[in-house]
C-alpha positions as CSV (number, residue, x, y, z in Angstrom):
1,M,127.0,48.2,143.1
2,K,124.9,50.5,145.3
3,V,123.7,54.0,144.4
4,F,124.0,56.4,147.3
5,K,122.9,59.7,145.8
6,I,122.0,61.2,142.4
7,T,122.2,65.0,141.9
8,Q,121.5,67.5,139.1
9,D,122.7,71.1,139.4
10,G,123.8,70.4,143.0
11,K,120.3,69.3,144.1
12,E,119.5,65.7,145.1
13,L,117.2,63.8,142.8
14,K,114.6,61.2,143.7
15,Y,115.2,57.7,142.2
16,K,114.0,54.2,142.5
17,R,115.5,50.8,141.7
18,D,113.6,48.2,139.8
19,G,115.8,45.1,139.4
20,N,119.0,46.2,137.8
21,A,117.6,49.5,136.5
22,Y,117.4,52.9,138.3
23,F,114.7,55.4,137.4
24,V,115.6,59.0,138.1
25,E,113.1,61.9,138.4
26,L,114.9,64.9,136.8
27,R,114.3,68.4,138.3
28,K,114.1,70.3,135.0
29,K,112.8,69.7,131.6
30,Q,115.3,68.3,129.1
31,V,115.6,70.5,126.0
32,V,116.8,69.2,122.6
33,D,120.4,70.3,121.8
34,E,120.9,71.5,125.4
35,Y,123.7,69.9,127.4
36,N,122.7,68.7,130.9
37,S,124.3,66.3,133.3
38,I,123.6,64.3,136.5
39,T,126.1,63.0,139.1
40,V,125.7,59.5,140.4
41,Q,127.5,58.6,143.6
42,Y,127.8,54.8,144.0
43,G,130.1,52.2,145.5
44,G,130.6,48.5,146.1
45,K,132.3,45.7,144.3
46,P,131.2,45.3,140.7
47,K,130.1,41.9,139.5
48,I,132.5,40.3,137.0
49,A,130.8,38.9,133.8
50,P,131.4,35.1,134.0
51,K,130.7,34.5,130.3
52,P,130.6,37.7,128.4
53,P,128.6,38.7,126.3
54,W,126.0,36.2,127.5
55,D,126.2,37.1,131.2
56,S,126.0,40.6,132.6
57,G,128.7,42.3,134.6
58,M,132.0,44.0,134.1
59,V,134.9,43.0,131.9
60,W,138.5,44.1,132.4
61,K,140.8,43.0,129.6
62,K,143.8,44.3,127.6
63,E,143.3,45.1,123.9
64,D,145.6,44.0,121.1
65,L,148.2,46.8,121.8
66,G,148.2,46.0,125.6
67,K,146.1,49.0,126.7
68,P,143.5,48.4,129.4
69,F,139.9,47.9,128.2
70,V,136.8,48.1,130.5
71,S,133.3,47.2,129.4
72,S,129.9,46.9,131.1
73,I,127.6,44.1,129.9
74,S,123.9,44.1,130.7
């Protein structure tokens, strides 16, 4: 998966990738009990986890009642 852009309050944020982690520089101070959000625009084909939970990637399954279940393993 590739990150194209990250924004907060409609303004683009600086970020850097280090291996499988992305580090984002937020524009404003985060205050306890205050709700904030960022938007991450990304794309690509996600890696399927070959042997979850030992290998990282995505898992698409159906749960016991037949409903779809998606999980990210890292």
